[in-house]
C-alpha positions as CSV (number, residue, x, y, z in Angstrom):
1,Q,-205.7,120.0,-19.0
2,V,-202.5,120.7,-20.9
3,Q,-200.8,124.0,-19.9
4,L,-197.7,125.3,-21.5
5,V,-196.3,128.7,-20.4
6,E,-193.4,130.3,-22.2
7,S,-191.1,132.9,-20.8
8,G,-187.7,134.5,-21.5
9,G,-188.4,136.5,-24.6
10,G,-187.3,140.1,-25.2
11,L,-185.4,142.5,-27.2
12,V,-181.8,141.6,-28.0
13,Q,-179.1,143.0,-30.4
14,P,-177.9,140.9,-33.3
15,G,-175.3,138.4,-32.0
16,G,-176.8,138.3,-28.6
17,S,-178.3,135.4,-26.7
18,L,-181.6,134.5,-25.0
19,R,-182.8,131.5,-23.1
20,L,-186.5,130.6,-23.4
21,S,-188.3,128.5,-20.8
22,C,-191.5,126.6,-21.0
23,A,-193.3,125.4,-17.8
24,A,-195.5,122.4,-18.6
25,S,-198.4,120.9,-16.6
26,G,-201.5,118.8,-16.9
27,F,-199.8,115.8,-18.6
28,P,-197.0,113.4,-17.9
29,F,-194.2,115.6,-19.3
30,S,-191.5,112.9,-19.4
31,S,-193.7,110.7,-21.7
32,Y,-193.8,113.2,-24.6
33,E,-191.4,114.6,-27.1
34,M,-191.5,118.4,-27.0
35,S,-190.9,121.1,-29.6
36,W,-190.4,124.8,-30.1
37,L,-192.2,126.5,-33.0
38,R,-192.0,130.1,-34.1
39,Q,-194.1,132.6,-36.1
40,A,-192.4,135.6,-37.7
41,P,-194.4,138.7,-38.5
42,G,-196.6,138.1,-41.6
43,K,-195.5,134.4,-41.9
44,G,-196.8,131.0,-41.0
45,L,-195.9,128.8,-38.1
46,E,-192.4,127.3,-38.4
47,W,-190.9,124.3,-36.6
48,V,-187.7,125.1,-34.8
49,S,-186.6,122.1,-32.8
50,T,-187.8,118.9,-31.1
51,I,-186.4,116.9,-28.3
52,N,-187.2,113.3,-27.4
53,R,-188.7,112.1,-24.2
54,D,-185.4,111.5,-22.3
55,G,-183.6,114.5,-23.9
56,I,-181.0,112.4,-25.6
57,S,-182.1,113.1,-29.2
58,Q,-182.7,116.6,-30.7
59,G,-183.6,117.9,-34.1
60,Y,-183.3,121.4,-35.5
61,T,-184.4,123.3,-38.6
62,D,-181.4,124.2,-40.7
63,S,-181.5,127.9,-40.1
64,V,-180.8,127.5,-36.3
65,K,-178.4,124.5,-36.3
66,G,-175.2,125.3,-34.4
67,R,-176.9,128.4,-32.8
68,F,-179.8,127.0,-30.8
69,T,-179.9,124.3,-28.2
70,I,-183.1,122.6,-27.0
71,S,-183.0,120.9,-23.6
72,R,-185.4,119.6,-20.9
73,D,-185.6,118.9,-17.2
74,N,-188.1,116.2,-16.7
75,A,-187.9,116.5,-12.9
76,K,-189.1,120.1,-13.1
77,N,-191.4,119.7,-16.1
78,M,-189.4,122.4,-18.0
79,L,-188.4,122.8,-21.6
80,Y,-185.7,125.2,-22.7
81,L,-184.3,126.8,-25.8
82,Q,-180.9,128.4,-25.6
83,M,-180.5,130.8,-28.5
84,N,-177.1,132.2,-29.3
85,T,-175.7,134.4,-32.1
86,L,-179.2,135.7,-32.7
87,K,-180.1,137.3,-36.1
88,P,-182.8,139.7,-37.1
89,E,-184.5,136.9,-39.0
90,D,-185.0,135.0,-35.7
91,T,-187.5,137.7,-34.7
92,A,-190.8,135.9,-34.0
93,V,-193.2,134.7,-31.4
94,Y,-191.8,131.5,-30.0
95,Y,-194.1,128.7,-28.8
96,C,-193.6,125.6,-26.7
97,A,-195.5,122.7,-28.2
98,K,-196.7,119.2,-27.3
99,E,-198.4,117.5,-30.3
100,A,-201.2,119.9,-31.2
101,N,-201.0,121.9,-28.0
102,R,-199.0,125.1,-27.7
103,G,-198.7,127.9,-25.2
104,Q,-199.4,131.6,-25.6
105,G,-195.9,132.3,-26.9
106,T,-193.1,134.7,-26.0
107,Q,-191.9,137.5,-28.3
108,V,-188.3,137.5,-29.4
109,T,-187.1,140.6,-31.2
110,V,-183.6,140.8,-32.6
111,S,-182.7,144.4,-33.6
112,S,-180.1,147.0,-33.2
């Protein structure tokens, strides 16, 4: 059974940083590309970033390029999202995703 558990969200001021983590279990983690998605209040689900199986290749939505960094530790079955220079428009629930599966999400609020 696929389990994805996100953590690391919180309230941060504009310009601040957060590091999200996702603990994965129930499947061979190193065999799958992994993604981060987000859903802002009143909006639909948005793709944020994807990393390939060995962590060498990453992709980002334009609005986070240069500010967010996705990474993974296959030995620990962990996925990460380092978020720097956060903006109020980054406020959302962030989800770790494997194909159609995603976790319960972690809330990120960027506000002064």
